N, C-alpha and C positions, 0 to 999 in steps of 0.2 A: 360658728366661730369656735376655734380652739380656746379653752379656758386658760387664762393666765393663772399664776400662782402667787399668793401673797402670804408670807410667813410672819408670825408674831414671835419675837425672841426677846430674851432678857434674863436677868437673874431670877431666882425663885421668889414667889410671893409679891410680885409687883402688879398683879392683876391681869396677866396675859389671858387666862381662861375666861375671866369676866368680860374682857373686851371681845374675845372670840364669840362668846354667847351673845353679846350685845349685837355684834355685826351680822351674825347668821340668823338672828331672830329666834332664839330658843336656847334651852339648857342642853346643848350638845356635849359640852365638856364638863367634867366634874370640877366644882369650885369649893375650896375649903381653906380655912385660915392656916392650916398646916402647910409649910413650904414643901415643895417637891411632889405634890399630888399628881401633876401631869408628867408622864414619863415618855410616851410615844409621840410621834407626829400625828396629829389628829386632823383629818381632812373634812371639810364641809363646803358645799357649793353656796355661793352668795352672788347677789346682783346689786349694782349701783349705777344709776344713770345709763341704763341700757347695756352695761358691760357685765358679762358673767365671768366669775373667777372662782378658783379654789382658795379658801382661807385655811391656813395651816397653823394649828396651835402646837407649841413645842414645850418640852421640859425645861425647867430652870437651869441656867448655866452656872455650875458651881466651880470655884477655883480652889486649889489646895487640897482636894480630896481625890484619892486615886483608887477607891474601891471599884470593883468591876461594874456595878450598876451605874455609878456616877460617870465612869468613863464611857459606858454605852450610851448614856443620855447625851453627853457632850458630842459623841460621834453622830447621834441622830440630829442634834441641832446644827452641826456643821454641814450635814447633808441638806437639811432644809434651807440653810443660808445659800448654799451653792446652787440649789435648784430654783430658788424663788425669783420671780420677776421684780417684786418689790418686797422689801424687808421692813417691818415695823419694829423698831428697837424700843422696847418699853422700859421706862424708868419710873421710880416713885418720886414725885415732886416734893413730897413732904420730907423724905429722907435726904434729899440732895444727892450729890454724886457719891456713889458707893464704890469701894475698890473693885467689887465684882462688875460694876458698870464699866469701869475702865478696861477690864479684861475682855468683856464682850465687845466694847468699841474697837479694841485692837483686832479682834477677829473680823469685824465688819469693814475695816478700813479699805481693803481691796475692792469692796463692793459699794463704796460710799455714794456713787451716782444713783443708786437705787435704794438708799436707806432713808427712812423718815424716823426721827426721834420722837417718841410719843411720851409726853410727860403726864402720867396718870395721877388721879386723886385730886384734881383741881375742881372741887365741888363748889367753890365760891369764886365769883369773878375777881374778888379782892386778892385771891391767891395766885392769880395768873403770873405775876412777876417771878414766882417760884419756879415756873416752867422754863424761863428764858435764860437769864444771865448765868446761873450755875452750869447749865447743861451745854452752853456753847463751848465749855472746856473740852467736851468730847470731840469737837472738830468734825461733826457730822451734819452741820446745817442747823437751821432754825427749828427748834422743837415745836411740836403741835400739842397744845394743852387740851386734855380731855378728862372726863370723869366716866370711867367705864361702868361704874355702879349706877349712875343716873342717866347716862347717855349724852351728857353735855359735851359738845365739841366733836362728837363722832361724825356728824354730817360733814363738817369742814375737813376732818381727817380723811374721810372717804373721797371727798373731792380731790384732795391733794394726792391721795393714793392712786386713784383711777387715772389722773393726769400723767403719772409716771409709767403706766402700763404700756407695753409695746403695742404697736398696731396689730389688731386682730387678724389672724389668718382664717380663711373659710374652712369649714369642715362640714360633715354630714349631720345636719341638725336632727335627722330622723333616726339616727343610730339608736338602737335599743340599749337600755341599761339593765343589766341583770344584777339585782341586789343579792349578794352572797354572804351569809353570816357563817363564820367559822366558830363553832361552839364545842364545848367539852369541859371535862373536869380540869382543875389546875394542873399545870406542869405535864401535859400530855404532848406538848410540842406544837400547839396551835400557831404561835407566832413564827416559829421556825418554818412551818409548813407554808404559811402565807408568804414569807420571804422567798421561799423556793419558787412558788408559783409566780410571784412578781418579778423574780430574777434579780432582786436586790434586797439589801437589809433595810427594810422600811419600818420594821417594828423592833422594839427592844427585846433582846433575848438574854436571859440570865438563868443560872442554875436554880435559883430560889423559886419556889412556887408562888404564883400570884403576881408575877411581874407586870402583866397587863392589867390595868384597872379600867380605863375607858374602852368603849366600843369605837375602834379606830377605822375610818374609811380610807381605802386605798384603791383607786381605779386602775384598771388594766385593759388595754385593747387586745382582743383575741378573736380571730376568725371574723373580723368585721363588726364585732360587738364590743360593748363596754361592760366588763365585769367589775362591779364595785365591791371589793372585799371588805367585810366588817370583821376585823380581828377582835374578838371579845374577851373580856375577863372570864376566868374559869368559873363555872357554875358550881355552887356548893349548896348543901341543904341549908335552909334558912336558920336552923338551930345552930349551925356552925359559923354563921356570919355575925361576929361579935364586934367587928370594927366598923365604925360609921362609914368610912370611905369605902370599905369592901361591900357594905350594904348597898350603897349607891351604885357600885360597879355591877352588882347582881341585877339591879333594876335596869341598868343600861343594857345588859346582856339580854334580858327578857324583851326589852323594847327592840333590840336588834333582830331578834327572832320574829317579832311581830311585823317588821317592815321588810323581811327577807323574801325573795322569790325562791331561793334555794338555800338550804342549810347543809353545811358539811360538818358532820359530827365526828370529831377526832377522838379516837380511843387508843390506848396504849396496848400494843400487842403483847407485852409482857404481863400486864395486869388483867387483860380481858375486859369484857363489858360488865360494868357495875350497874347496880339498881338505879343510880342517879343517871347514868347514860340512857337507860331505858325510859326513865321519866322525861328526859329532855327529848328523846326521839318521839315519844308519844305526844308531847306538847307540840312539836313541830308538825307532826302528822295531823293532829286534831285541828291545828290552825289552817291547814291546807297548803303549806309550803312543800316544795320538793325536798327530798332528803337523800344524802349520800353518806355512807359510813366510810371514813378514812381510817384504816388500821395502821397507825404509825409505828415506827421502830421495828418494822418487819425484818430489817437486816440483822436484828439482834436475836431473832428466834433461831436456836440451834437445831440441827438435824431435821430440817423441813423435808417433806416429800410432796409429790404433786397433789396429794389429797389433803394436806394439812389445812389449807385455807377453807376448803369445803366442809371439813369436819368441824372447824371452829364456827363457821356460819350456821351449820345445822344446830349446834348447841344454842346459839343466840336466837334463832327463829323458833326454837322450842319454847323459849321464854316470852317471846313477843312475835306472834305469827305474822303481823303486818310487815315485819322486817324482811320477810321472804320476797317482798315486792320492791326492795330497796337495793341499789347497786352497792357493792363493797369494792374498795380499792385498797390494796395492800402496798404500802409505800414506806419510804424512809425520807423524812425531812432533812436528815443529816447528809445523806448522799445524793438526794434528788431522785432516787429510784422510783419510777412509775408516777412521779408527781404530775407529769403532763396528762396522764390518764384522767386525773381529777378535773382538769380544765375541760377535757372533752366530755366528761360526764356532766359537768355543770351545764354546758351548752345543750346537751341532749335532754337532760331533765327539764331545763327551762322551756325547751321546745315542746316537750310532752305536756307540760302544765298549761300551755297555751293552745294545744291542738284542738281543732274543731272537726267534728264528724258530721257528714251530711245525714239528714233524717232518714233517707232511703237506706243508707248503710247501717244506721242504728237498728232499723226494723228488720233488715236482712239478718244481722247477727242475732238479734233478739229472737227471731223466729226459729233459728237453728238451736238456740239454747232451750227454748220452750219445747221443741221436738225431742231434745235429749232428755229433759226432765221438766215436767209440769210442776207448778207450785202446789204445795200440799193442800188438800181439800179439807174443809172444816165443817163438821156438823151436817154432812150430807149436802152442803152447798158448794156448787162449783165455783172455784176461784179462778178468775181469768186475768191475764195481763194483755191488754188490747193493743197497745202500741207505745212507742217511746220516742223521745227526741232529746237532743242535747240543748240545755238551756243556759249553760255558762261555762266559762273556763277559769283557770287559776283559782281553785283546781277544777278539772273537768267535772261537770255536773249534768246528770241526766234525769229527766222526768219520765216516769212510767205511769201510764193510765190503766187503772184496774177497776173492776166492779166491786172489789172488796180489799182495798189497800191495807186495812188494819189486820187482815188475815194472813198477810205475807210475812213469814217469820224472818228473823235476822240471818239464820244460816242460809236460807234461800237467797236473800239479798246478797250475801257474800259470794254465792255461786254465780249470780249474774255479774257482779263486779269482777270476779275472776275471769269470766268469759269475755267481758269488755276489754279487760287488760290484755288478754291473750290476742284478741283480734286487732288491737290498735297499738300495742306496745307502749302503754302508759307507764314507762319505767320510772320508779322513784317518786311518783306523785300519788296522792290519795284520789279516789274516785268517789263522788257523792251521788247518792240516789235520792230522788224526791218522789214519793209514791202519792199519786193523786187519784181521786175518785172520778169515774166517768159521770158526767152530768146527764141526768135523764131529761126527757121531754117534760115541758110544763103541762 
């Protein structure tokens, strides 16, 4: 079944992200006492009474402020409202009706048949009257009292919410989902690039660095697959993370990398690849995820010639040899130049990460590599590699059986990995070797 969408909206600091975390069963959104921490639409899958849906957390709706970031957040909330099948309008029962609540209610009135007013912070049953009479003034129906912090009333809220969802339409339940983390230093154009790939402005973009704080999930259907983009906060060295919220954001980014199948590392063509970029790439590679380097703002590089890209890539691979096995895409998030190529690379890299090779083919290629170059011999003892087989995927992992596995040096292992990569085009994914000793007779 196609997932419906449920959006949580309201003014800042009424508990939207706390409710979001409560309903999806984890700390997926950053929660802080400071208003305005949530800026983007934040997607997460959830299930209730057999219905699957996307839950969307949004930034706080502010009135009377016209700075670019506030305007961008309001635009994001308006898009979430228009797209949602059900809208949870969250208010603070302890504060009563706030002028900003009235402004949000005005925005929701055209959609009132799919709006539920959620009166939060009803921690004590004696406080339930606070949730009802004052908020009937909004003209959006009977409020639902909850405590997002303790979970009280959330079951009743979900029952009412699911009852409003449209009848589910069938879809392919077996469709693969490729988790794609878009990572990089602050202000290199990650959110703009994701918006181009999604074909809409689903993430807040502003000139100031560090606009994105949460790791934001945005699904896209492409070539029969679901690509779930995780637009992450910019990574910085821990010594530079002095703000508490920014610290949590860096943790979210690291967790996004941990759950990704493919990572798109965005670098600024004007600035080149920094040491921090190389550390992120090495972390992705060591974890076993696929990797693509997206060189953004390529349209701003003056006096390019046909070899400019290759010269730049050569400089990078001199600093980190493993990046020679990673595809580069030279793009412009501003104009959309070659952005589609990233989507094709994501699909190709994800397929490579899951590729399985028959044992007969492994040993055919291994035999050819051994004929080309035998492993170094040690101390007059003949070192043999007897046979190999693939024992895992994601990333591709091969076991090689030897009479002396401890005697096979790392440079020879790299030779074998390079040969395997050439034979089966494992582009953009690390290859693991497990050296095992031949078992002798008892």
